[in-house]
N, C-alpha and C positions, 0 to 999 in steps of 0.2 A: 469777195469771199464765200468760202463753201460753207452751207448750212446742213448739218446731219446729226439724227440723234443715235446714229448707230456705237460709236465711242460710249456715249453716257450709257447706253444700254448693256453695254459690255461689262463696263465699270459697276453696274446697278447688279447684273447676273452675278459677278464675281463676289459682291458684297453678300448678296440673297446667299449663294454657296456657303461663305463663310459662316454666317448667321445661323444657316442648316445646321453645319458640322458642329458648331458650337452648343446647338440647343439638343442635338442627339447626342453628345458629350455628356452635357448636365442632367438629360434624362435618364440616362445611363447612371449615373452617379447618385439621381433621386431614388430607381429601383434597385440596386444593391447595394448602396451608402458605402460604395470604395469610390476611393479617387480614381482609381484606373483599373482598368480589365485584367491585366497581369503585372508582375514586377518588373519587367523590363521598361515598362511605361511609367514606372515613377522614376527614372532618372537616377540621379546622383545617391538617392536614398536606397536603390533597390540593393544594393550590397549589405547595404545595415539591416535592412528588414530581412533578409536571406538569413542572416547571420543571427536575428532576433529569433527567428522560425526555429532553426536547427538549436539553439539554447534551449527554447522553450519545450520542444518535443523531448530534450534528454532532461530536463526537469522534471516534465511531469512524468516519464518513466520513471526516473529515481525517487519520484513521489508514490508511485504507484507499487514499486517495489517494496519502498519502507511500511506503507499501510498492509502489504500482504504481509510482510515481516512482524508487524505489529500483531496481526492476527494470529500468527503461529506463535508466538512469546505468549499471547494469552494464553493458548491452550496451554502451554508448557506450564505456566504458571497454576493453572487449572489442575493439571496434574499431579506436579510436584507438592502444590498446597496439599492435596488430598491424600499423598503419602504422607507427608508431614503431618497431618491432623490422625492419621490413624496411627503413625507411631507414638504420638502423644497420647492419645486415648489408652494404647494399650501399654505403654511407659506405665501411666496411673492405674490401670488394673493391675498389672503386676505387683506393684507396691503393695496395693490393696491387700494382693492374695498373700504376699509375704507375710504382712503385717498380722492378719486375720488367720492364716493357714486355711482359709476356706477357698476350695476349688471348684465350689458349685458354677455352673456356666463359664468357666475359664476355657475351658476348650472351645466352645461356641463362639468367645468372643476373640481367641485366637485365629481361628479358622476364616471366622467372617473378616477380620483386619488383615489377613494374608489376601483373600480374595480381592478385597478393594486395592490394594498395593499391588497384587498381580494386573488388574483392571488398568491400573494407573501407568505401569512400565508398558503395557502393550498397546497404548492411548494409539489414534490414530486421526491423521488430518488427511482427509478425500482418499482414504483406502491405502495411506501410507503411514508407518508406524513413525510416531515421533520419535521417540529414542532408538530408533533401529540402526543407526549409522552408516546407511546406505544400502541396509538390507528392504528386502521386500517383506521378509516372513515376520511372525512376531518376534520380538526380543527377547522376552522371558518363555520359556519352555514347561516348567513344571505345572502341571493342573493343579494338583492337591496339595497340601500341607504337608502329607507323610512322603511324597515324593522326594522332599530335601533331605530326609534321613538317609546317612551314608553318601548322598550325592556331591562330587565335588563341584562348588558353585560356580568355577568356570565353564564348566558343562551345561549350567541353567542358563549362563545369557547365548544368544546367539546374535547378537549385535554385529555391525562391522564396525571399523574405526573410521572410517570418515564422519569428520563435522561436518556440518554446512553451513556456508558463508552465502552472504548476499552484499551485491554492488549495491552500495546507498548512496554514493556520493563520487566525484569525480576524484579517482585513484583512492578510494576509499572502500574497503571489504571489511564486513562486518561478520566474524564466526560466532556461531551462534548454536549449533548444535550440540545435544547434551544425549550421551551413550546411556543406556539402560543398566550397562554394568557398573558406570560410575555410579550412578543414582542409587542402583538397587542391592550392590553386593554386600554391605554392612546391614540392611534390611534383614537381608536372604540370612545372615550370619545367625540373626538373634531368633530367626523365625524357625531354623534347622536346630537350634540347640531346643527351643520349647517341643519340636516335633518330637526331638529323642527321649524328652522329658514325659510325655505324655503317653496314655493319657490320662487325664486330671480326675479325681475321683471328688467328692464332697470334700474330704479333708487330704491338705498337701502334705507329703511326707519331706522328713529332712533332706532326702536328696532331690526331690523335686523343688525343695526351697531354693537350697543351694541352686539349681539348674534356672530358677526364675531370678535369681538375683543376679547370676551370668549373663542372661539375656537381658536384662533390665540394662548390666552396663553395655553391654553391646548394640542394644537399643539406641541409648543415648550417643553414643558414640556414630552413631549411623546418621541420626538426628540433626547432630552438629554438621556433618556433610551435606545433608540433603538442605538445611538452611543455607549453607554457604552457596550451594548451587542454585538455590532459589534467589538468593540475594544476587546472585552475578547476572541471572535473566531478570529480574527487577530491573538493575542498571541498564542493561540492553533495551528493556521497554520504553525507559526514560529517555535514551538516546533515540529511538527511533521515533517516537513521538515528536522530539524536538526536529529531529531532520525532516517529519513530514511538514511539520509548520515552516522550517526555512524553505522546504521545495515549493510550500504554497505562496508564501511571499515574494522569492524569487519570480515564480511564474507569473503571478501579477504584475511586478514591475515590468518583465519582457511584453505580457499582453498589451501593457500602457503602450510602452515604444513601438509594437506594432501598429496600435490603433491610430496613433498620432500619426504613423507613415501612410498607412493604409487609408482609414476610414475617414471619410467626407464629412465635412460640417452642413449638416442637411439644412440647417438654418440659413445659411449661406448660399447653399445650392438653391434653395427655394427662391431668395432675392433674384440671383442670377438667371433662374429659370424664367422669373417675370420679366427682367429687364432684357434678356435674349429675345422672348416674343414679342415684345413692342419693339425691338429693332428689326425683327424678320416682317413684322406687319407695316413698318415703316418702308423697310426697301421694297415689299410687296405695291406698295401704294407707289410710291416712285416710279417704279420699273412700269405700273400700269398706266399712269401720266404721260409717260415718256412714249408709249405704245400710241398713244390717242392725240399724238400733236402730227400736226401737217404743215405742209410748206404753206399754206393758208394762212395758219396762226401764227406765221413767222412775219407775212407780210402785213396782217393787221398792225 
């Protein structure tokens, strides 16, 4: 009968190699927090995980678009609300002037309101006109109130006709652009009537009173249109906020799917690490004992 330790040594060396590989994998999981170094190593879960990554990227992109859209719509709201506020204040001022026939300060109030409305119509976001309709130039040209006298209002607006849209979901585009001409034409009719009726002295004449009444009617009609545009913008704001919330919720679900497929259970990793270190030490001990055996030990 042959007595030899070589087969046992080979078996023990194979066990040591497997233990070292398992320990290295566990240490990698502990340092990276991931189950595997790449998607291919995930096996059957690789396709599902890759699909989840793609869907997550799309959701995050759509969420960012919706957030930027919400910012733009907020700027729309600020400028449109400013126009509405100036129109309401001026309407009340005209009624007071018609009732009292006092014109002191009326001209200054009209010019101030015109300047505020003009500034809102030419509002910008990052240097691009909000109501430009695709044009890079200021959409409302007249600089002063008197520039409106005799001016065809179609020549006062230089905005394009393109209405901005945003892809806020899968096969879902939202049109949100507002044109300066749609927003301000009615207001400028009233301002043109007031510009032609001026200048206003301390006392309002009969002709000026009639012009103020006409301008007031035009102004109220314009305000109805401005409020409708602002209401549409408000609905878009609410929709954008809802889309951001839904995108965040879907992203959390997808992140959870990815985490369950990719992330290692650090508690289990710590247990496995301790067990593998114990097994490796035991393999070293057995191998050392085998190396120290001699034929004399067998003969005893």
